[in-house]
C-alpha positions, 0 to 999 in steps of 0.5 A, a space after each residue: 627826104 623820102 625821094 632824097 634816101 630812097 628815090 620815092 615819089 610818094 603823090 606817084 606812088 599814091 595815083 597808083 593805089 587810088 587810080 585803080 577802084 579794087 586795089 584801092 579797096 585792098 589797100 585800105 582792106 589790109 590797112 585796116 586788117 593789124 587787129 585781125 593779123 594780131 589774132 591769127 598770129 598770136 593764136 598760130 602762136 598758142 597752138 604751135 608753140 604754147 608760151 614761148 612765141 607769143 611771149 617773143 610776140 608779146 615782149 617785141 609789141 610791149 617794147 617796139 611800143 615804148 620805143 615808138 612812143 618815146 620816138 614821136 616826142 622827139 620827131 613829130 611830123 605832119 604825115 600826107 593826106 592818106 585815105 582817112 581824111 587830112 591828119 588834122 595839121 590844124 590839130 598838129 599847130 594848136 599842140 605845138 603852139 601851146 595852146 591845147 590844154 584839155 584833152 577831150 576825147 569825144 575828138 581823137 585826131 589822128 597824128 601820122 607819126 615817125 615810126 610808123 607803128 602798122 610797119 613795125 607791128 607788119 613785122 611783128 607779126 610775119 616775125 613772130 611764126 617765122 619758124 612755122 614756114 606754111 604760117 609764114 608764106 601766109 603772113 608775109 605777103 599778107 603783113 607786106 600789103 598791110 605795111 604798104 597800105 601805109 603810105 597810101 591809106 594811112 599817109 606815112 613816108 616811106 621814111 616812117 616804115 623805114 624808122 618802123 623796120 629799123 624799131 622792130 629789129 631793136 625791139 625784137 633784140 631786148 625782147 629776147 634778152 628780156 626772156 633769157 632774163 625772166 627764163 633764169 633759174 632763181 638761183 642765178 639770180 640770187 648768185 647775180 644778185 650776190 655779187 
């Protein structure tokens, strides 16, 4: 599907990513930078536009998490073999056969899925600081590298990233509607309910 939609050769890109040790290590660092980037984004939001910016970020995050989970229920994929090791095709086979009856928290197997939540989060974090030009100029390349690293490191397909982008834009639109609804005056809400 990647090759048909995007003319993207995953194996060639993976070979390019691991051909240079420095490039490979850099991509791994950025793949695992999600928590740190999220912290910095929320910090910038707290200092620059308290309440408003972080409210949008958190609502977009919550909606996108729900959407991603719902989509994954119907569009499951095993992913590629990235740096996190094989993504447990044996486990996926057991789940699909209906033989998995008990979840053991000591053995949490990762399942790469469509859409990519790494891609969604990268866009959420970059978009959150879009009104602060200095922060956006820093956030865009950092989050862009994190999204790019999801291909060779996380084992995502390119179509997973595209799906993550669609989830972001849908979630952002929903977050704006939720924010408008929650900011409405109580009298306006009451009059709407009476109608």
